[in-house]
C-alpha positions as CSV (number, residue, x, y, z in Angstrom):
1,M,-12.0,31.4,-11.1
2,I,-11.8,29.4,-7.9
3,Q,-12.6,31.6,-4.9
4,S,-10.1,31.7,-2.0
5,K,-11.1,30.5,1.5
6,K,-10.8,34.0,2.8
7,A,-13.1,35.4,0.1
8,I,-15.7,32.8,0.9
9,L,-15.4,33.4,4.6
10,A,-15.8,37.2,4.0
11,L,-18.9,36.6,1.9
12,A,-20.4,34.4,4.6
13,I,-19.8,37.0,7.3
14,S,-21.3,39.7,5.0
15,M,-24.4,37.6,4.6
16,G,-24.7,37.1,8.4
17,L,-23.7,33.4,8.1
18,T,-21.4,31.4,10.3
19,V,-18.9,28.7,9.2
20,S,-20.3,25.3,10.3
21,A,-18.5,23.2,12.8
22,N,-19.6,20.2,10.7
23,A,-17.5,21.1,7.7
24,A,-15.8,18.2,6.0
25,E,-13.6,17.6,3.0
26,F,-14.5,15.2,0.2
27,L,-12.8,14.0,-3.0
28,V,-14.9,14.0,-6.2
29,K,-13.7,11.7,-8.9
30,Y,-14.6,13.3,-12.2
31,K,-14.8,11.7,-15.6
32,N,-14.0,14.9,-17.5
33,E,-13.4,18.6,-16.9
34,K,-17.1,19.4,-17.4
35,A,-17.7,18.2,-13.9
36,V,-14.9,20.4,-12.5
37,N,-16.4,23.4,-14.2
38,N,-19.9,22.5,-13.0
39,I,-18.7,22.2,-9.4
40,I,-16.8,25.5,-9.6
41,S,-20.0,27.1,-10.8
42,M,-21.9,25.5,-7.9
43,Q,-19.4,27.1,-5.5
44,T,-20.3,30.6,-6.7
45,E,-24.0,29.8,-6.1
46,S,-23.7,28.0,-2.8
47,S,-22.2,29.1,0.5
48,N,-21.5,25.6,1.7
49,I,-19.1,24.5,-1.2
50,E,-15.4,25.4,-1.3
51,V,-13.1,24.0,-4.0
52,R,-9.7,23.4,-2.4
53,G,-7.6,21.6,-5.0
54,L,-7.4,19.7,-8.2
55,H,-5.3,16.5,-8.7
56,K,-5.3,15.8,-12.4
57,A,-3.4,12.4,-12.3
58,G,-6.2,10.9,-10.2
59,K,-9.0,13.1,-11.7
60,L,-9.8,14.2,-8.2
61,L,-11.3,17.5,-7.1
62,K,-11.0,18.3,-3.3
63,V,-14.0,20.2,-1.9
64,N,-15.0,21.3,1.5
65,L,-18.7,21.1,2.4
66,S,-20.1,23.1,5.4
67,G,-23.5,22.9,6.9
68,D,-25.2,20.1,8.7
69,T,-25.4,16.5,7.6
70,K,-28.5,17.0,5.6
71,A,-27.0,20.0,3.7
72,Q,-23.9,18.0,2.9
73,A,-25.9,15.1,1.7
74,R,-27.9,17.3,-0.6
75,T,-24.7,18.8,-2.1
76,I,-23.3,15.3,-2.6
77,A,-26.5,14.2,-4.2
78,S,-26.1,17.2,-6.7
79,F,-22.6,15.9,-7.4
80,Y,-23.9,12.4,-8.2
81,S,-26.7,13.8,-10.4
82,D,-23.9,15.1,-12.7
83,K,-23.2,12.3,-15.3
84,N,-19.6,13.6,-15.4
85,V,-19.0,12.6,-11.8
86,E,-17.8,9.1,-11.1
87,Y,-17.9,9.0,-7.3
88,V,-17.5,11.0,-4.1
89,V,-15.5,9.8,-1.0
90,P,-14.4,11.6,2.2
91,N,-10.9,12.9,2.4
92,F,-10.3,10.5,5.3
93,K,-7.2,10.4,7.6
94,L,-4.3,7.9,7.1
95,H,-2.0,7.1,10.0
96,A,1.5,5.8,10.5
97,F,1.6,2.2,11.7
98,S,4.0,2.2,14.7
99,T,4.0,1.4,18.3
100,P,5.4,3.6,21.1
101,V,9.2,3.9,21.4
102,D,10.6,0.9,23.3
103,M,13.5,2.4,25.4
104,K,14.3,-0.9,27.1
105,A,14.9,-3.1,24.0
106,L,18.5,-4.1,23.3
107,K,20.0,-1.9,20.6
108,T,21.2,-4.6,18.3
109,Q,20.4,-5.1,14.6
110,Y,19.0,-8.6,15.0
111,A,16.8,-8.1,11.9
112,L,19.7,-8.1,9.4
113,T,21.1,-11.2,11.1
114,K,17.7,-12.9,11.0
115,V,17.2,-12.3,7.3
116,N,20.9,-13.3,6.5
117,A,21.7,-9.9,5.0
118,E,25.5,-10.2,5.2
119,A,25.4,-13.5,3.4
120,A,23.1,-12.0,0.7
121,W,25.5,-9.1,0.2
122,K,28.4,-11.4,-0.1
123,R,26.6,-13.7,-2.6
124,A,25.6,-10.7,-4.8
125,G,29.0,-9.0,-4.5
126,N,27.2,-5.7,-3.7
127,K,24.9,-4.1,-1.2
128,G,22.5,-2.7,-3.8
129,S,22.7,0.1,-6.3
130,K,22.2,3.9,-6.4
131,N,20.5,3.2,-9.7
132,V,17.5,1.9,-7.8
133,L,15.2,4.7,-6.7
134,L,13.0,4.0,-3.7
135,A,10.3,6.4,-2.3
136,V,9.6,6.5,1.4
137,I,6.1,8.0,1.6
138,D,5.7,8.9,5.3
139,T,6.3,11.7,7.8
140,G,9.3,12.9,5.8
141,V,12.9,12.1,6.4
142,D,15.8,13.8,8.2
143,Y,17.7,14.0,4.9
144,K,20.6,15.6,6.8
145,H,21.2,12.6,9.0
146,K,24.8,11.6,8.6
147,N,23.9,7.9,8.1
148,L,21.3,8.8,5.4
149,A,22.5,11.8,3.6
150,P,24.7,10.0,1.0
151,N,21.6,8.0,-0.2
152,M,19.1,10.9,-0.2
153,V,17.7,12.6,-3.3
154,A,15.3,15.5,-3.6
155,G,11.7,14.8,-2.5
156,F,8.6,16.8,-1.7
157,D,6.2,17.7,1.1
158,F,2.5,17.2,0.3
159,R,1.5,18.2,3.9
160,D,2.8,21.7,3.6
161,N,3.0,21.8,-0.2
162,D,6.7,22.7,-0.5
163,A,10.0,21.1,-1.5
164,D,11.2,20.4,2.1
165,P,10.2,16.9,3.3
166,M,11.9,17.2,6.6
167,D,10.6,14.9,9.3
168,L,9.1,17.0,12.1
169,T,9.0,15.2,15.5
170,S,6.5,15.4,18.3
171,Q,5.1,13.1,21.0
172,Q,3.0,11.4,18.3
173,N,5.9,11.2,15.8
174,P,9.4,10.3,17.1
175,G,10.7,10.3,13.5
176,H,8.7,7.6,11.8
177,G,9.7,8.3,8.3
178,T,13.4,8.8,9.2
179,H,13.3,5.4,11.0
180,C,11.8,3.7,8.0
181,A,14.4,5.3,5.7
182,G,17.2,4.0,7.9
183,I,15.8,0.4,7.7
184,V,15.7,0.7,3.9
185,G,19.1,2.2,3.4
186,A,21.2,3.6,6.2
187,T,24.8,3.6,4.9
188,G,26.4,1.8,7.8
189,L,29.4,4.2,7.4
190,V,28.9,6.1,10.6
191,D,30.6,5.0,13.8
192,G,28.0,3.7,16.3
193,G,25.3,3.9,13.6
194,T,23.1,1.3,11.8
195,Q,22.9,-0.2,8.4
196,G,19.9,-0.6,6.1
197,M,18.9,-3.7,4.1
198,S,20.1,-1.9,1.0
199,P,23.0,0.4,2.0
200,E,23.5,1.3,-1.6
201,V,20.2,2.8,-2.8
202,S,18.7,6.2,-3.7
203,I,15.9,7.3,-1.3
204,M,13.3,9.9,-2.2
205,P,11.5,11.3,0.9
206,L,7.9,12.1,0.2
207,R,6.1,13.7,3.2
208,F,2.3,13.7,3.6
209,L,2.0,12.6,7.2
210,G,2.5,15.5,9.7
211,A,4.2,15.8,13.1
212,D,1.1,14.1,14.6
213,G,1.7,11.0,12.4
214,S,-1.4,11.5,10.3
215,G,-2.3,12.8,6.9
216,D,-5.2,12.7,4.5
217,L,-6.3,10.7,1.5
218,D,-5.6,13.5,-0.9
219,G,-2.0,13.8,0.2
220,G,-1.4,10.1,0.1
221,V,-2.7,9.9,-3.5
222,K,-0.6,12.9,-4.6
223,A,2.5,11.4,-3.1
224,I,2.0,8.1,-5.0
225,D,1.4,10.0,-8.3
226,Y,4.5,12.1,-7.7
227,A,6.6,9.0,-7.2
228,I,5.2,7.7,-10.5
229,S,6.2,10.9,-12.2
230,K,9.7,10.6,-10.9
231,N,10.2,7.0,-12.2
232,V,10.8,5.4,-8.8
233,Q,11.0,1.6,-8.8
234,V,9.9,0.9,-5.3
235,I,7.5,2.6,-2.8
236,S,7.6,1.9,0.9
237,A,4.3,2.8,2.6
238,S,4.0,2.2,6.4
239,W,0.6,3.7,7.0
240,G,-3.1,3.2,6.3
241,A,-6.6,3.3,7.7
242,S,-9.5,0.9,8.4
243,V,-12.1,2.0,5.8
244,P,-14.3,0.2,3.3
245,L,-13.0,-0.5,-0.2
246,T,-15.5,2.0,-1.6
247,T,-14.0,4.8,0.5
248,A,-10.4,3.8,-0.3
249,K,-11.0,3.7,-4.0
250,P,-8.8,6.8,-4.9
251,L,-6.0,5.2,-3.0
252,V,-6.4,1.8,-4.8
253,E,-6.5,3.5,-8.1
254,A,-3.3,5.4,-7.4
255,I,-1.6,2.0,-6.6
256,Q,-2.9,0.6,-9.8
257,R,-1.4,3.6,-11.7
258,A,1.9,2.7,-9.9
259,E,1.5,-0.9,-11.1
260,Q,1.0,0.3,-14.7
261,A,4.3,2.3,-14.3
262,G,6.1,-0.8,-13.1
263,I,6.5,0.3,-9.5
264,I,6.5,-2.3,-6.7
265,F,4.4,-1.1,-3.7
266,V,5.4,-2.5,-0.3
267,T,2.9,-1.7,2.5
268,A,2.2,-2.5,6.2
269,A,-0.5,-4.9,7.3
270,A,-1.4,-2.6,10.4
271,N,-0.9,-3.0,14.1
272,D,-4.4,-3.9,15.4
273,G,-3.6,-7.6,16.0
274,K,-6.4,-8.4,13.6
275,N,-6.9,-10.7,10.7
276,N,-6.9,-8.6,7.5
277,D,-9.0,-11.3,5.8
278,T,-11.9,-10.2,7.9
279,T,-10.9,-6.6,8.6
280,E,-10.7,-3.9,5.9
281,V,-7.5,-2.0,6.0
282,Y,-6.1,0.1,3.1
283,P,-3.7,0.3,1.3
284,A,-2.8,-3.1,2.9
285,N,-5.8,-5.0,1.4
286,A,-5.7,-3.4,-2.1
287,G,-4.3,-6.7,-3.5
288,T,-2.9,-5.3,-6.7
289,A,-0.4,-7.4,-8.6
290,N,2.5,-5.0,-7.7
291,M,1.9,-5.2,-4.0
292,I,3.6,-6.8,-1.0
293,T,1.7,-6.5,2.3
294,V,3.9,-7.2,5.3
295,A,3.2,-8.6,8.8
296,A,5.8,-8.3,11.6
297,S,7.9,-11.0,13.3
298,D,10.1,-10.7,16.4
299,S,13.6,-11.9,17.2
300,S,12.2,-15.4,17.9
301,D,10.2,-15.6,14.6
302,N,6.9,-15.2,16.5
303,K,4.2,-12.8,15.6
304,P,4.0,-9.8,18.0
305,Q,0.6,-9.6,19.5
306,W,-0.1,-6.2,17.8
307,S,0.8,-7.3,14.2
308,N,-2.0,-7.9,11.8
309,Y,-2.0,-11.1,9.7
310,G,-4.1,-12.9,7.1
311,K,-3.8,-15.9,4.7
312,A,-5.5,-14.0,1.8
313,K,-4.6,-10.4,2.4
314,V,-1.0,-10.5,3.9
315,S,1.9,-11.6,1.7
316,L,4.6,-12.4,4.2
317,A,6.3,-11.5,7.4
318,A,9.5,-9.6,8.3
319,P,11.2,-8.5,11.5
320,G,9.4,-5.5,12.9
321,D,9.7,-5.7,16.7
322,A,12.2,-3.6,18.5
323,I,14.1,-2.5,15.4
324,I,17.0,-0.1,15.8
325,S,17.3,2.6,13.1
326,T,17.9,6.3,12.4
327,L,15.9,9.1,14.1
328,P,16.1,12.8,13.4
329,G,19.1,14.7,14.7
330,D,21.7,12.0,14.0
331,K,20.0,9.8,16.7
332,Y,19.1,6.1,16.8
333,D,16.5,4.1,18.8
334,N,14.1,1.2,18.6
335,L,10.6,1.4,17.2
336,S,8.2,-1.5,16.7
337,G,5.4,-2.0,14.2
338,T,4.5,-3.4,10.8
339,S,5.8,0.0,9.8
340,M,9.3,-1.3,10.6
341,A,8.8,-4.6,8.8
342,T,7.7,-2.9,5.7
343,P,10.9,-0.9,4.9
344,L,13.0,-3.9,5.5
345,V,11.1,-5.8,2.8
346,A,11.1,-2.6,0.6
347,G,14.9,-2.5,1.1
348,M,15.2,-6.1,0.2
349,V,13.1,-5.5,-3.0
350,A,15.5,-2.6,-3.9
351,F,18.5,-4.9,-3.3
352,L,17.0,-7.6,-5.5
353,K,16.1,-5.0,-8.2
354,A,19.8,-4.0,-8.1
355,Q,20.6,-7.6,-9.3
356,D,17.7,-7.8,-11.8
357,A,16.1,-4.5,-12.8
358,K,13.3,-6.3,-14.8
359,L,11.8,-8.0,-11.7
360,T,8.1,-7.3,-11.5
361,G,6.1,-6.9,-8.3
362,A,4.4,-10.3,-8.8
363,E,7.8,-12.0,-9.4
364,V,9.6,-10.5,-6.5
365,R,6.7,-11.2,-4.1
366,S,6.6,-14.8,-5.2
367,L,10.4,-15.1,-4.9
368,L,10.3,-13.8,-1.3
369,Q,7.5,-16.2,-0.5
370,V,9.1,-19.4,-1.9
371,T,12.5,-18.6,-0.4
372,G,11.2,-17.4,3.0
373,A,11.8,-19.3,6.2
374,K,8.7,-21.1,7.5
375,V,7.3,-19.5,10.6
376,K,4.0,-19.8,12.6
377,I,2.7,-16.4,11.4
378,E,-0.5,-16.6,9.3
379,T,0.3,-15.0,5.9
380,A,-0.1,-16.3,2.3
381,C,3.2,-18.1,2.7
382,N,3.4,-18.6,6.5
383,C,7.0,-17.3,6.0
384,R,9.5,-14.7,7.1
385,V,11.8,-13.2,4.4
386,D,15.3,-14.5,3.9
387,A,17.6,-12.3,1.8
388,M,20.3,-14.8,1.1
389,S,17.9,-17.5,-0.1
390,A,16.1,-15.0,-2.3
391,V,19.2,-13.5,-4.0
392,D,20.8,-17.0,-4.4
393,T,17.7,-18.3,-6.2
394,L,17.6,-15.1,-8.4
395,L,21.3,-15.2,-9.3
396,S,21.4,-18.9,-9.8
397,Q,18.5,-18.5,-12.2
398,K,16.5,-21.2,-10.4
399,A,12.9,-21.6,-11.3
400,W,9.9,-20.5,-9.1
401,M,6.2,-20.2,-9.5
402,V,4.4,-16.8,-10.1
403,P,2.2,-16.4,-8.2
404,A,3.5,-18.6,-5.5
405,A,0.5,-18.2,-3.2
406,A,-3.0,-16.8,-3.7
407,T,-6.7,-16.9,-2.6
408,I,-9.3,-16.9,-5.3
409,D,-13.1,-17.2,-5.5
410,V,-14.8,-20.3,-6.7
411,N,-15.1,-20.0,-10.6
412,A,-12.4,-17.3,-10.6
413,T,-9.2,-17.8,-12.7
414,L,-5.6,-17.3,-12.0
415,Q,-2.8,-17.3,-14.6
416,M,0.2,-19.4,-13.5
417,N,3.7,-18.9,-14.8
418,M,7.1,-20.7,-14.2
419,K,9.8,-18.1,-13.9
420,N,13.1,-19.1,-15.6
421,A,11.5,-22.1,-17.3
422,K,13.4,-23.8,-20.2
423,G,11.2,-24.6,-23.1
424,A,7.5,-25.7,-22.9
425,V,5.9,-26.0,-19.5
426,T,3.3,-28.5,-18.3
427,F,1.1,-27.7,-15.3
428,V,-0.7,-30.1,-12.9
429,S,-3.2,-29.4,-10.1
430,S,-2.8,-31.4,-6.9
431,D,-6.6,-31.8,-6.8
432,T,-8.7,-31.3,-9.9
433,N,-11.9,-31.4,-7.8
434,I,-10.9,-28.1,-6.3
435,A,-9.1,-26.4,-9.2
436,T,-8.1,-27.3,-12.7
437,V,-5.2,-25.9,-14.7
438,N,-5.0,-25.9,-18.5
439,A,-2.0,-26.4,-20.8
440,A,-1.4,-22.6,-20.8
441,G,-1.3,-22.4,-17.0
442,L,-4.7,-20.9,-16.4
443,L,-6.1,-22.1,-13.1
444,T,-9.8,-22.2,-12.5
445,G,-11.3,-22.7,-9.0
446,T,-14.2,-25.2,-9.0
447,K,-15.0,-25.6,-5.3
448,E,-13.7,-24.5,-1.9
449,G,-10.4,-26.0,-0.8
450,T,-6.6,-25.7,-1.1
451,V,-4.4,-26.9,-3.9
452,T,-0.9,-26.6,-5.2
453,V,0.2,-26.4,-8.8
454,K,3.3,-28.2,-10.1
455,A,5.0,-27.0,-13.2
456,T,7.6,-28.9,-15.2
457,D,9.7,-27.4,-18.1
458,A,11.2,-29.1,-21.1
459,S,14.4,-29.9,-19.3
460,G,12.5,-31.9,-16.6
461,N,12.9,-29.2,-13.9
462,S,9.9,-29.0,-11.6
463,V,8.7,-26.5,-9.1
464,S,5.4,-26.1,-7.1
465,T,3.4,-23.3,-5.7
466,L,2.6,-22.8,-2.0
467,D,-1.1,-22.9,-1.0
468,I,-3.6,-21.7,-3.6
469,N,-6.9,-21.3,-1.6
470,V,-10.2,-21.5,-3.5
471,G,-13.2,-19.9,-1.8
472,K,-13.9,-16.7,0.1
473,V,-11.8,-16.4,3.2
474,S,-13.9,-13.4,4.3
475,S,-16.7,-11.1,3.3
476,A,-14.5,-8.0,3.7
477,G,-14.0,-7.3,0.0
478,P,-12.0,-9.0,-2.7
479,T,-9.8,-11.9,-1.4
480,N,-7.3,-12.4,-4.2
481,P,-4.0,-10.6,-3.6
482,G,-2.0,-10.4,-6.8
483,N,-4.4,-12.0,-9.3
484,P,-4.8,-9.5,-12.2
485,G,-7.5,-11.6,-13.9
486,G,-10.3,-12.4,-11.4
487,P,-13.6,-10.5,-11.9
488,T,-13.8,-9.6,-8.2
489,D,-10.1,-8.9,-7.7
490,P,-8.9,-5.3,-6.9
491,G,-5.7,-6.2,-8.7
492,N,-7.5,-5.9,-12.0
493,P,-6.6,-2.3,-13.3
494,S,-9.9,-2.1,-15.1
495,N,-12.0,-3.2,-12.2
496,P,-10.7,-2.0,-8.8
497,G,-13.9,-3.1,-7.0
498,T,-17.5,-2.3,-7.1
499,P,-18.3,1.0,-5.5
500,G,-22.0,0.4,-5.9
501,T,-22.4,-2.5,-3.5
502,P,-25.6,-1.8,-1.5
503,G,-24.9,-1.3,2.2
504,Q,-21.3,-0.1,1.6
505,C,-21.3,3.6,2.3
506,P,-18.4,5.3,0.4
507,L,-18.6,8.5,2.5
508,G,-17.5,7.1,5.8
509,D,-20.7,8.2,7.5
510,Q,-23.7,5.9,7.2
511,S,-26.1,8.6,8.4
512,L,-24.9,10.8,5.5
513,C,-25.5,7.9,3.1
514,D,-28.9,7.2,4.5
515,I,-30.0,10.8,4.0
516,L,-28.4,10.8,0.5
517,C,-30.3,7.6,-0.5
518,K,-33.6,9.3,0.5
519,I,-32.8,12.3,-1.7
520,M,-31.3,10.2,-4.5
521,P,-32.3,6.5,-4.2
522,T,-30.7,5.7,-7.5
523,A,-27.2,6.3,-6.1
524,P,-25.0,3.2,-6.8
525,F,-24.5,2.4,-3.1
526,C,-28.3,2.6,-2.2
527,A,-30.3,-0.5,-1.8
528,P,-32.7,-1.1,-4.8
């Protein structure tokens, strides 16, 4: 039986002990239930272990470790010594990606005009479909908002562990999740209100970020797995943290489970003004095949100073500066951030899924890249999304390349496909010294450089990719977004990255890892 927190505290007091100010939560990935039983047994024998939760979908056990750094390291070493344990990471904090409220910005919906939303709706003959279910994983949503209520479905709150995902505001959170939901799918039926990119859609609010705009890894993973269990088609995730891949592994694995369930995961690049190719940010840098990572653009199609970017790690850009949308209490105001660009793209994905329910993440990401307007914002496509161009290409059954853009390592491979091809397809590399492509469309990088791939079908119709970069862009982890086949690619469901890279501490505290490596030098992240 798992002891309660009160019971353990009472036991500590009865023994003359005090609760350490250095207590910290960790997630233990177990291979089987033997590890769970072993750790529960350890809890009864040790005053510094408290089991706080079990997440079966991710095979994760949440534990709280008290005591000083050395005591915590010894306990973690005991976890690693169990062959039934796969890894241990800290239950680190994730944060919403938004900038302060901009009270001076003009309250106009330039974003919908910029991406040609009206023309797209007219071309499609609809504004989306209630059959498309999109999860906004965030601070919750004011599901009673008059401009949102018709599109809301029941959700869940993983912050307070109840069925009420109401968005609770504070100085830190003006209503981040509600604002994102409005960008996705505000109905546009309220006088003086706003309209989302997909006014016809079903939105499921999943709360794991609190009124302070932050939440933990455990809550984020649980929210993703809940969305999977409810058969959502699209996830909008405007949050993250700057942590190593080894530390973010449970989050990457949850996104991979979403990929296997056919869910498209749209996420924010972050607001540090940094290049994600040289900065580790998750989930933005996870690079799974179902992902679209979004940078922000402004009303002039420039990159706001605060938006992150990256040729290898960021898929595309979308309006995210001074975006007017819904806020709790039937209010409206402007917010800025890649957080705002992300739900616009997620709403666009939902709109496109309403036209073709079979679109995969890789296909829709490539479609948005090849149809996007060219801008001077460094992303895989150097483009800003255009809804009209995307839906016209889709409905006209024009061909496009999948993937349309990528960065792979030298000697890595990438499977190319021509969407909507008629008959047999031939593939040609623009420079066979940099990359070759065989008759089946398998591209192999041979040396550093940039190529394009041209595909021609039996009817003589030809299309080309955007830039395919060969060679590492950075040393900040895998560099191939959307390639499910490369051996170093986190998009490969069977290989989300190597947690055992020497020098990469998965615990978020190098001093803890240093102590642990002295106790247990065979740990996978310790230098040989």
